[in-house]
C-alpha positions as CSV (number, residue, x, y, z in Angstrom):
1,M,-103.5,-225.9,-18.0
2,D,-105.2,-224.0,-14.7
3,T,-103.9,-226.5,-12.0
4,K,-101.6,-224.2,-9.3
5,F,-97.9,-225.3,-10.5
6,N,-95.1,-225.8,-7.1
7,F,-92.5,-224.4,-8.8
8,G,-90.7,-224.7,-5.9
9,K,-90.3,-229.0,-6.7
10,L,-87.5,-227.9,-9.8
11,G,-85.5,-225.9,-7.3
12,V,-86.5,-221.6,-8.0
13,K,-85.1,-220.7,-5.3
14,M,-88.1,-218.5,-3.2
15,N,-86.8,-215.6,-2.5
16,D,-85.8,-215.5,-5.8
17,R,-89.7,-213.9,-6.7
18,V,-89.3,-212.5,-10.1
19,V,-89.5,-215.3,-13.5
20,Y,-88.9,-214.0,-17.4
21,V,-92.1,-214.5,-19.8
22,K,-90.9,-214.5,-22.8
23,S,-92.5,-216.1,-26.2
24,V,-90.6,-219.0,-28.7
25,D,-91.1,-220.0,-32.5
26,V,-92.9,-223.8,-31.7
27,S,-90.9,-224.5,-34.9
28,G,-87.2,-224.3,-33.1
29,L,-88.7,-226.3,-30.5
30,P,-89.0,-230.3,-30.7
31,D,-91.1,-232.4,-32.9
32,D,-92.8,-233.8,-29.4
33,V,-93.3,-230.0,-28.5
34,R,-94.8,-228.7,-31.9
35,E,-97.8,-231.9,-32.0
36,A,-99.0,-230.8,-28.7
37,A,-98.7,-227.5,-29.9
38,G,-100.8,-228.2,-32.7
39,N,-101.8,-225.0,-35.0
40,R,-100.0,-222.1,-32.2
41,E,-97.0,-221.2,-33.6
42,Q,-95.7,-219.1,-30.3
43,L,-95.3,-220.7,-26.9
44,F,-94.5,-219.2,-24.0
45,A,-91.6,-219.5,-21.5
46,L,-91.6,-219.0,-18.5
47,H,-87.7,-218.3,-16.9
48,D,-86.1,-218.3,-13.8
49,S,-82.7,-215.6,-13.2
50,D,-80.3,-218.0,-13.4
51,G,-81.8,-218.9,-17.4
52,Q,-83.4,-222.2,-16.5
53,Q,-87.4,-223.1,-18.1
54,L,-89.9,-223.4,-15.9
55,A,-92.9,-223.4,-18.4
56,L,-93.6,-223.8,-21.2
57,V,-97.6,-222.4,-21.3
58,A,-100.4,-221.5,-24.6
59,D,-100.5,-218.1,-24.4
60,R,-98.8,-214.9,-22.6
61,K,-101.7,-214.3,-20.8
62,M,-101.8,-217.8,-19.1
63,A,-97.6,-217.8,-18.3
64,F,-98.7,-214.2,-15.9
65,M,-101.3,-216.2,-14.3
66,L,-99.2,-219.3,-13.7
67,A,-96.6,-216.9,-12.1
68,L,-99.2,-214.8,-10.2
69,Q,-100.8,-217.9,-8.9
70,N,-97.7,-218.9,-7.8
71,D,-96.7,-215.7,-6.3
72,M,-94.2,-215.1,-8.7
73,R,-93.7,-212.1,-10.4
74,P,-93.4,-211.4,-14.5
75,V,-91.5,-210.4,-16.4
76,T,-91.6,-209.8,-20.4
77,V,-88.7,-210.6,-22.4
78,H,-88.3,-209.2,-25.9
């Protein structure tokens, strides 16, 4: 998960550089994602300003690093 990801492929507007990071309970995710999450109870999602989920990662630090590596400004959502 240290691979740089091109968010442009997902149609992210390049002039909209804010991404929202929020925690997600694994228990509410589809079976295949829960299985991939292993023993984690929580993952972190990155969303664009329209609310579209762009990525789902293992921890908050990784979410922020992913955003910054892609020239986006992460903001925590509670």
